[in-house]
Backbone as numpy.savetxt, mean C-alpha at the origin, in Angstrom:
# Nx Ny Nz CAx CAy CAz Cx Cy Cz
-5.69 -14.36 -3.96 -6.61 -14.77 -2.92 -6.06 -16.03 -2.26
-6.13 -16.06 -0.95 -5.66 -17.20 -0.18 -6.81 -17.74 0.64
-7.00 -19.04 0.63 -8.04 -19.67 1.45 -7.37 -20.36 2.63
-7.85 -20.05 3.84 -7.30 -20.64 5.05 -8.40 -21.35 5.82
-8.07 -22.49 6.36 -8.99 -23.20 7.23 -8.76 -22.79 8.67
-9.60 -23.27 9.58 -9.44 -22.93 11.00 -8.04 -23.30 11.51
-7.36 -22.35 12.13 -6.03 -22.59 12.68 -4.90 -22.54 11.67
-5.22 -22.37 10.38 -4.18 -22.30 9.35 -3.50 -20.94 9.36
-2.27 -20.90 8.93 -1.53 -19.65 8.75 -0.94 -19.63 7.35
-0.61 -18.45 6.90 -0.01 -18.30 5.57 0.80 -17.01 5.56
1.98 -17.05 4.97 2.81 -15.86 4.86 2.52 -15.19 3.52
2.29 -13.87 3.56 1.98 -13.11 2.35 3.05 -12.05 2.11
3.21 -11.65 0.86 4.10 -10.55 0.51 3.26 -9.30 0.32
3.67 -8.22 0.95 2.96 -6.96 0.88 3.61 -6.08 -0.19
2.81 -5.60 -1.13 3.30 -4.68 -2.17 2.58 -3.35 -1.98
3.33 -2.27 -1.84 2.76 -0.93 -1.66 2.88 -0.15 -2.95
1.84 0.60 -3.26 1.85 1.42 -4.46 1.43 2.83 -4.08
2.20 3.81 -4.50 1.85 5.20 -4.26 1.42 5.78 -5.59
0.17 6.21 -5.69 -0.37 6.75 -6.93 -0.43 8.26 -6.89
-0.80 8.85 -8.01 -0.96 10.29 -8.09 0.35 11.05 -8.05
1.41 10.47 -8.57 2.72 11.10 -8.46 2.81 12.41 -9.23
1.88 12.64 -10.15 1.92 13.88 -10.94 1.73 15.13 -10.08
1.10 14.99 -8.93 0.84 16.15 -8.08 1.58 16.08 -6.75
2.44 15.09 -6.58 3.22 14.96 -5.34 4.66 15.39 -5.57
5.26 15.92 -4.54 6.68 16.23 -4.61 7.46 14.93 -4.79
8.58 15.01 -5.48 9.42 13.83 -5.68 9.97 13.31 -4.36
9.85 14.10 -3.29 10.35 13.67 -1.98 9.22 13.32 -1.02
7.98 13.26 -1.51 6.85 12.93 -0.65 6.96 11.49 -0.17
6.45 11.24 1.01 6.49 9.89 1.54 5.53 9.73 2.70
5.40 8.51 3.15 4.53 8.20 4.28 5.10 6.98 5.00
4.71 6.83 6.25 5.10 5.66 7.03 3.87 4.80 7.26
4.00 3.50 7.06 2.89 2.56 7.20 3.21 1.63 8.37
2.27 1.52 9.31 2.47 0.63 10.46 1.46 -0.50 10.50
0.41 -0.40 9.67 -0.61 -1.44 9.65 -1.28 -1.45 8.29
-1.88 -2.58 7.94 -2.63 -2.73 6.69 -4.00 -3.31 7.00
-4.95 -2.98 6.15 -6.30 -3.53 6.30 -6.49 -4.62 5.27
-6.99 -5.76 5.71 -7.20 -6.93 4.85 -8.68 -7.28 4.86
-9.23 -7.48 3.68 -10.64 -7.89 3.58 -10.71 -9.41 3.71
-11.61 -9.87 4.57 -11.77 -11.31 4.78 -13.19 -11.73 4.40
-13.33 -13.00 4.13 -14.64 -13.56 3.81 -14.73 -14.92 4.46
-15.84 -15.16 5.14 -16.05 -16.45 5.81 -17.28 -17.12 5.21
-17.13 -18.36 4.81 -18.22 -19.17 4.26 -18.87 -18.50 3.05
-18.14 -17.63 2.37 -18.67 -16.98 1.19 -19.76 -15.96 1.46
-20.02 -15.67 2.74 -21.13 -14.79 3.09 -20.69 -13.61 3.95
-19.92 -13.86 4.99 -19.59 -12.84 5.97 -18.30 -12.12 5.59
-18.43 -10.86 5.21 -17.25 -10.05 4.87 -16.85 -9.22 6.07
-15.55 -9.01 6.21 -15.05 -8.19 7.30 -13.71 -7.61 6.89
-13.35 -6.47 7.44 -12.01 -5.89 7.27 -11.26 -6.09 8.57
-10.05 -6.63 8.47 -9.21 -6.88 9.64 -7.96 -6.02 9.51
-7.59 -5.31 10.57 -6.38 -4.50 10.57 -5.25 -5.33 11.16
-4.15 -5.40 10.41 -2.99 -6.18 10.83 -1.82 -5.23 11.04
-1.24 -5.27 12.23 -0.05 -4.47 12.53 1.17 -5.11 11.88
1.99 -4.29 11.24 3.21 -4.80 10.62 4.30 -4.97 11.67
5.20 -5.93 11.47 6.26 -6.15 12.47 7.24 -4.99 12.57
7.31 -4.15 11.54 8.14 -2.95 11.59 7.53 -1.90 10.68
7.88 -0.65 10.93 7.35 0.47 10.15 7.94 0.45 8.75
7.09 0.64 7.74 7.53 0.64 6.35 7.42 2.06 5.82
8.44 2.52 5.10 8.42 3.87 4.52 8.12 3.76 3.03
7.11 4.50 2.59 6.80 4.57 1.17 7.29 5.91 0.64
7.62 5.97 -0.62 8.11 7.22 -1.18 7.58 7.45 -2.58
7.39 8.70 -2.93 6.94 9.08 -4.26 8.03 8.74 -5.27
7.65 8.23 -6.43 8.66 7.92 -7.44 9.31 9.19 -7.98
10.55 9.09 -8.35 11.26 10.21 -8.97 10.67 10.50 -10.35
11.07 11.58 -10.96 10.50 12.01 -12.24 10.56 10.93 -13.31
11.63 10.18 -13.38 11.78 9.17 -14.42 10.72 8.08 -14.31
10.16 7.86 -13.12 9.16 6.82 -12.93 7.75 7.39 -12.79
7.59 8.65 -13.14 6.28 9.31 -13.12 6.08 9.94 -14.50
5.76 9.13 -15.50 5.81 9.57 -16.90 4.85 10.69 -17.28
3.74 10.88 -16.56 2.79 11.92 -16.95 3.04 13.24 -16.21
4.10 13.30 -15.42 4.38 14.54 -14.71 4.98 15.56 -15.68
4.80 16.83 -15.34 5.38 17.91 -16.16 6.21 18.80 -15.24
6.87 19.78 -15.82 7.71 20.69 -15.05 6.89 21.47 -14.02
5.61 21.66 -14.26 4.79 22.45 -13.34 3.79 21.61 -12.55
3.66 20.32 -12.84 2.65 19.52 -12.14 3.10 19.07 -10.75
4.40 19.00 -10.52 4.91 18.54 -9.23 5.49 19.71 -8.44
5.08 19.84 -7.18 5.66 20.90 -6.37 7.12 20.61 -6.05
7.91 21.62 -5.75 9.31 21.38 -5.41 9.40 20.59 -4.12
10.43 19.78 -4.02 10.59 18.95 -2.82 11.64 19.46 -1.97
């Protein structure tokens, strides 16, 4: 959690996680162009803000070695 005052800026690191790899092809992927960030003002007003990324990010399904609960039949061919 980061607290910012009026006019303050802060650089954040974005970490993407793709879940459910047991049912995804090892070659599945998606492109991300924006992220939604939850904000809170004065501890009362909640809002979701959509932030456009400076460049398109590609996410990919982990290979079999990084999807430990997958089986020979749980993942479709890629």
